[in-house]
ROKE-667985 format. One line per field, with one value per residue (C-alpha): residue number from 1; x negated, y negated, z. Coordinates in Angstrom, 3 decimals, m for minus. Last residue first. Layout:
<sites>
num NUM	...
xx X	...
yy Y	...
zz Z	...
</sites>
This chain:
<sites>
num 102	101	100	99	98	97	96	95	94	93	92	91	90	89	88	87	86	85	84	83	82	81	80	79	78	77	76	75	74	73	72	71	70	69	68	67	66	65	64	63	62	61	60	59	58	57	56	55	54	53	52	51	50	49	48	47	46	45	44	43	42	41	40	39	38	37	36	35	34	33	32	31	30	29	28	27	26	25	24	23	22	21	20	19	18	17	16	15	14	13	12	11	10	9	8	7	6	5	4	3	2	1
xx 4.847	7.492	6.664	3.404	2.222	3.794	0.240	m1.174	m3.810	m5.650	m3.191	m4.980	m5.697	m6.578	m9.026	m7.732	m10.611	m9.407	m11.567	m13.751	m13.746	m11.041	m7.715	m8.565	m8.301	m4.543	m3.435	0.062	m0.189	2.108	4.477	4.918	5.600	7.988	10.207	10.075	9.450	6.714	7.927	10.032	8.369	6.087	3.014	3.090	3.416	6.316	6.876	5.536	2.808	1.221	m1.613	m2.619	m6.152	m6.800	m9.723	m10.015	m12.925	m10.566	m8.530	m4.992	m3.464	m0.610	1.767	4.398	6.071	7.826	10.546	13.812	13.694	15.493	16.314	16.251	13.672	11.538	12.486	10.485	7.664	7.119	7.954	5.176	2.601	2.550	1.567	m0.336	m1.981	m1.808	m3.873	m6.493	m7.197	m9.462	m11.879	m12.187	m9.803	m11.270	m10.095	m8.946	m6.597	m5.487	m2.838	m0.512	0.750	3.760
yy 4.756	3.074	m1.235	m2.905	m3.555	m0.687	1.095	2.132	3.895	4.958	2.659	2.910	0.266	m0.533	m3.608	m7.430	m10.132	m13.688	m15.990	m17.516	m21.429	m21.125	m24.046	m23.911	m20.250	m20.647	m22.688	m21.218	m18.384	m19.783	m21.798	m17.909	m17.071	m19.341	m18.440	m15.395	m12.840	m11.760	m10.683	m8.721	m5.756	m3.778	m1.347	0.689	3.779	2.229	1.602	m1.510	m2.462	m5.833	m6.591	m10.042	m11.517	m15.548	m16.635	m20.583	m20.471	m19.467	m16.598	m16.871	m13.163	m12.044	m9.433	m8.012	m5.396	m4.397	m2.371	m4.379	m7.417	m9.501	m12.453	m15.104	m13.435	m13.397	m16.714	m18.183	m15.377	m17.215	m20.256	m19.482	m19.136	m21.887	m24.012	m21.601	m22.776	m26.675	m25.660	m24.009	m26.314	m28.657	m26.690	m24.505	m20.868	m18.050	m15.237	m11.518	m9.124	m5.996	m3.503	m0.402	1.615	3.720
zz 19.426	21.967	22.345	21.687	25.367	27.447	27.708	24.207	23.086	19.891	17.686	14.255	12.223	8.096	7.889	6.300	7.494	7.061	6.197	8.866	9.640	8.102	7.489	3.936	3.614	5.284	3.037	1.809	4.273	6.511	4.324	2.851	6.896	7.329	4.341	4.816	1.765	3.182	6.788	5.068	4.683	2.231	3.825	0.654	3.597	4.261	8.068	8.956	11.398	11.510	14.182	13.707	15.438	15.449	16.388	17.667	20.313	23.455	21.398	19.677	19.557	16.983	17.164	14.057	14.219	10.419	8.867	9.314	9.421	12.579	10.510	13.910	15.906	12.406	11.896	15.186	14.669	11.543	13.342	16.016	13.481	11.603	15.096	15.462	12.549	13.414	16.944	15.805	12.674	14.003	15.117	12.045	12.029	12.532	11.376	11.913	10.296	12.249	9.885	10.513	7.498	8.980
</sites>
């Protein structure tokens, strides 16, 4: 299992567009039900976005990157950002009813 945390801040005029693209990813995830992926996104009030991705394969491969909506989200993400994406491995230290059963 691999867990990653991705953090970035969008430009002031790009927060809503970014959130819309992310919403499309979640709609496609709900329709496609890909196995081996858990995904959470938060938007802070300053348009910082935090994505938490958990995949069940050691190499981090998942059905997420194959989704058309995810590819649309990825396209131009750096141009929407005031602070570029920072990807880090993450470990859950505690979880109380937020992420489901560990």
